[in-house]
C-alpha positions in Angstrom: 37.8 1.9 132.2 36.8 2.7 128.6 39.4 2.3 125.9 38.8 4.3 122.8 39.6 3.0 119.4 42.8 4.7 118.2 41.5 4.7 114.6 38.4 6.6 115.7 40.5 9.3 117.3 42.7 9.7 114.2 39.9 9.9 111.7 39.6 13.6 110.8 36.1 15.1 110.3 35.5 15.8 106.7 34.7 19.4 105.8 31.4 19.7 104.0 31.4 21.7 100.7 28.2 22.9 99.0 28.2 24.3 95.5 25.8 26.8 93.9 26.1 27.6 90.2 23.5 28.1 87.5 25.7 26.5 84.8 24.9 22.7 84.8 28.3 21.9 83.2 30.3 23.9 85.7 28.3 22.5 88.6 28.9 18.9 87.5 32.6 19.5 87.0 33.0 21.3 90.3 31.1 18.7 92.2 33.3 15.9 90.7 36.4 17.8 91.6 35.3 18.6 95.2 34.3 15.0 95.7 37.9 14.0 94.9 39.6 16.3 97.4 41.0 14.6 100.5 39.6 16.0 103.7 36.4 17.3 102.0 33.0 15.8 101.1 30.3 17.2 98.8 27.3 18.4 100.9 25.2 19.1 97.8 24.6 21.3 94.9 22.1 24.0 94.0 21.4 25.9 90.7 19.4 28.9 91.9 19.1 31.2 94.9 16.1 29.5 96.7 17.8 26.1 96.3 21.0 27.6 97.6 19.4 28.9 100.8 17.7 25.6 101.4 20.9 23.7 100.8 22.8 25.8 103.3 20.0 25.5 105.9 19.6 21.7 105.5 23.1 20.4 104.9 25.0 23.0 107.1 28.1 23.0 105.0 31.4 24.3 106.3 32.0 26.2 103.0 29.7 27.3 100.1 31.2 27.7 96.7 28.8 30.4 95.2 28.6 31.6 91.6 28.5 35.4 92.0 27.0 35.7 88.5 23.8 33.8 89.4 21.3 36.3 88.1 21.8 40.1 88.0 23.4 41.1 91.4 21.7 38.0 93.0 25.0 36.4 93.7 26.2 39.3 95.8 22.8 39.5 97.5 22.9 35.8 98.1 26.3 36.0 99.8 24.7 38.5 102.3 21.7 36.2 102.8 23.9 33.2 103.4 26.2 35.1 105.8 23.1 36.2 107.8 22.1 32.6 108.5 22.8 30.9 111.8 26.0 28.9 111.6 26.9 30.5 108.3 29.5 28.7 106.3 32.6 30.3 104.8 31.7 31.6 101.3 34.0 31.3 98.4 32.7 33.4 95.5 33.1 32.0 92.0 33.5 34.5 89.2 34.4 34.6 85.6 36.5 37.7 86.3 39.1 37.1 89.0 40.2 40.7 89.3 41.1 42.9 92.3 37.8 44.7 91.7 35.8 41.5 91.7 37.6 40.3 94.9 36.8 43.6 96.6 33.1 43.5 95.6 32.9 39.9 96.9 34.5 40.8 100.2 32.2 43.8 100.6 29.3 41.4 100.2 30.7 39.1 102.8 32.5 36.5 100.8 35.6 35.0 102.5 37.5 34.3 99.3 37.2 34.6 95.5 38.1 32.0 92.9 38.1 32.6 89.2 36.3 29.9 87.3 39.1 29.8 84.7 41.6 28.8 87.5 39.1 26.8 89.6 41.1 23.6 89.7 44.5 25.2 90.4 43.1 27.8 92.9 40.5 25.9 95.0 42.9 23.7 96.9 44.9 26.7 98.1 41.8 28.6 99.1 40.4 25.6 101.1 43.8 25.2 102.8 43.7 28.9 103.9 40.2 28.5 105.2 40.7 25.1 106.9 44.4 24.7 107.7 43.8 21.5 109.7 41.9 19.8 106.9 44.6 20.1 104.3 
Protein backbone atom coordinates (compact mmCIF):
# COMPACT_ATOMS: atom_id res chain seq x y z
CA UNK A 1 0.00 0.00 0.00
CA UNK A 2 1.34 3.42 -0.97
CA UNK A 3 1.23 6.13 1.63
CA UNK A 4 1.30 9.66 0.33
CA UNK A 5 3.15 12.42 2.08
CA UNK A 6 0.55 14.67 3.79
CA UNK A 7 2.70 17.74 3.09
CA UNK A 8 2.57 16.93 -0.62
CA UNK A 9 -1.22 16.87 -0.62
CA UNK A 10 -1.52 20.16 1.26
CA UNK A 11 0.87 22.13 -0.94
CA UNK A 12 -1.33 24.20 -3.26
CA UNK A 13 -0.27 24.66 -6.84
CA UNK A 14 0.95 28.20 -7.36
CA UNK A 15 -0.90 30.19 -10.03
CA UNK A 16 1.43 31.50 -12.73
CA UNK A 17 1.22 35.21 -13.55
CA UNK A 18 2.75 36.73 -16.70
CA UNK A 19 3.05 40.50 -17.15
CA UNK A 20 3.24 42.46 -20.40
CA UNK A 21 3.86 46.20 -20.31
CA UNK A 22 5.99 48.55 -22.41
CA UNK A 23 7.03 50.67 -19.41
CA UNK A 24 10.22 49.18 -17.93
CA UNK A 25 9.62 50.90 -14.58
CA UNK A 26 6.05 49.65 -14.24
CA UNK A 27 7.02 46.16 -15.46
CA UNK A 28 9.76 45.89 -12.82
CA UNK A 29 7.52 47.16 -10.02
CA UNK A 30 4.63 44.90 -11.03
CA UNK A 31 6.93 41.87 -11.28
CA UNK A 32 8.31 42.52 -7.79
CA UNK A 33 4.80 42.88 -6.38
CA UNK A 34 3.45 39.73 -8.06
CA UNK A 35 6.46 37.73 -6.86
CA UNK A 36 5.54 38.70 -3.28
CA UNK A 37 1.91 37.53 -3.47
CA UNK A 38 1.16 34.27 -1.63
CA UNK A 39 -0.27 31.59 -3.92
CA UNK A 40 1.17 33.14 -7.08
CA UNK A 41 4.46 32.96 -8.95
CA UNK A 42 5.88 35.12 -11.71
CA UNK A 43 5.84 33.22 -15.02
CA UNK A 44 7.73 35.93 -16.89
CA UNK A 45 7.53 39.39 -18.39
CA UNK A 46 7.28 40.87 -21.87
CA UNK A 47 7.58 44.41 -23.19
CA UNK A 48 6.04 44.15 -26.66
CA UNK A 49 3.32 42.17 -28.48
CA UNK A 50 5.57 39.49 -30.07
CA UNK A 51 7.27 38.82 -26.71
CA UNK A 52 3.85 38.65 -25.07
CA UNK A 53 2.54 36.00 -27.45
CA UNK A 54 5.75 33.97 -27.05
CA UNK A 55 5.54 34.29 -23.24
CA UNK A 56 1.94 33.05 -23.20
CA UNK A 57 2.79 30.15 -25.52
CA UNK A 58 5.89 29.01 -23.66
CA UNK A 59 5.12 29.71 -19.99
CA UNK A 60 1.38 28.87 -20.15
CA UNK A 61 0.41 31.31 -17.37
CA UNK A 62 -2.86 31.10 -15.50
CA UNK A 63 -3.28 34.87 -15.87
CA UNK A 64 -1.74 37.56 -18.05
CA UNK A 65 -1.56 41.13 -16.78
CA UNK A 66 -1.61 43.08 -20.05
CA UNK A 67 -1.01 46.79 -20.63
CA UNK A 68 -3.89 47.85 -22.87
CA UNK A 69 -1.94 50.90 -23.97
CA UNK A 70 0.87 48.91 -25.58
CA UNK A 71 0.96 50.62 -28.96
CA UNK A 72 -2.06 52.18 -30.66
CA UNK A 73 -4.95 49.71 -30.27
CA UNK A 74 -2.40 46.90 -30.03
CA UNK A 75 -3.32 46.09 -26.43
CA UNK A 76 -6.95 45.38 -27.33
CA UNK A 77 -5.90 43.41 -30.40
CA UNK A 78 -3.40 41.52 -28.26
CA UNK A 79 -6.15 40.55 -25.80
CA UNK A 80 -8.03 38.97 -28.71
CA UNK A 81 -4.91 37.17 -29.94
CA UNK A 82 -4.11 35.82 -26.47
CA UNK A 83 -7.69 34.69 -25.90
CA UNK A 84 -7.59 32.82 -29.24
CA UNK A 85 -4.63 30.66 -28.12
CA UNK A 86 -5.08 27.11 -26.89
CA UNK A 87 -5.38 27.05 -23.09
CA UNK A 88 -5.71 30.84 -23.02
CA UNK A 89 -5.04 32.43 -19.64
CA UNK A 90 -7.32 34.82 -17.85
CA UNK A 91 -6.44 38.33 -19.02
CA UNK A 92 -6.38 41.30 -16.67
CA UNK A 93 -6.13 44.51 -18.65
CA UNK A 94 -3.92 47.23 -17.20
CA UNK A 95 -4.95 50.79 -18.01
CA UNK A 96 -4.06 54.31 -17.01
CA UNK A 97 -7.77 55.05 -17.15
CA UNK A 98 -9.84 52.81 -14.87
CA UNK A 99 -13.21 54.05 -16.09
CA UNK A 100 -16.45 52.22 -16.91
CA UNK A 101 -15.75 52.94 -20.60
CA UNK A 102 -12.27 51.44 -20.41
CA UNK A 103 -13.63 48.39 -18.57
CA UNK A 104 -16.35 47.91 -21.21
CA UNK A 105 -13.82 48.18 -24.05
CA UNK A 106 -11.51 45.69 -22.31
CA UNK A 107 -14.36 43.21 -21.82
CA UNK A 108 -15.45 43.59 -25.46
CA UNK A 109 -11.91 42.67 -26.48
CA UNK A 110 -12.05 39.60 -24.23
CA UNK A 111 -10.33 40.73 -21.03
CA UNK A 112 -11.63 39.14 -17.84
CA UNK A 113 -10.90 42.11 -15.58
CA UNK A 114 -9.45 45.63 -15.68
CA UNK A 115 -7.06 47.17 -13.16
CA UNK A 116 -6.06 50.81 -13.22
CA UNK A 117 -2.33 51.32 -12.95
CA UNK A 118 -2.86 54.04 -10.33
CA UNK A 119 -4.55 51.47 -8.06
CA UNK A 120 -2.51 48.41 -9.10
CA UNK A 121 -1.31 47.48 -5.62
CA UNK A 122 -4.66 48.00 -3.93
CA UNK A 123 -6.75 46.37 -6.70
CA UNK A 124 -4.74 43.41 -8.01
CA UNK A 125 -5.18 41.14 -4.98
CA UNK A 126 -8.97 41.52 -5.11
CA UNK A 127 -9.03 40.82 -8.85
CA UNK A 128 -6.87 37.70 -8.46
CA UNK A 129 -9.11 36.52 -5.59
CA UNK A 130 -12.16 36.83 -7.88
CA UNK A 131 -10.42 34.96 -10.71
CA UNK A 132 -8.89 32.25 -8.48
CA UNK A 133 -10.93 31.91 -5.26
CA UNK A 134 -9.06 28.79 -4.14
CA UNK A 135 -5.63 30.44 -4.50
CA UNK A 136 -6.34 33.34 -2.16
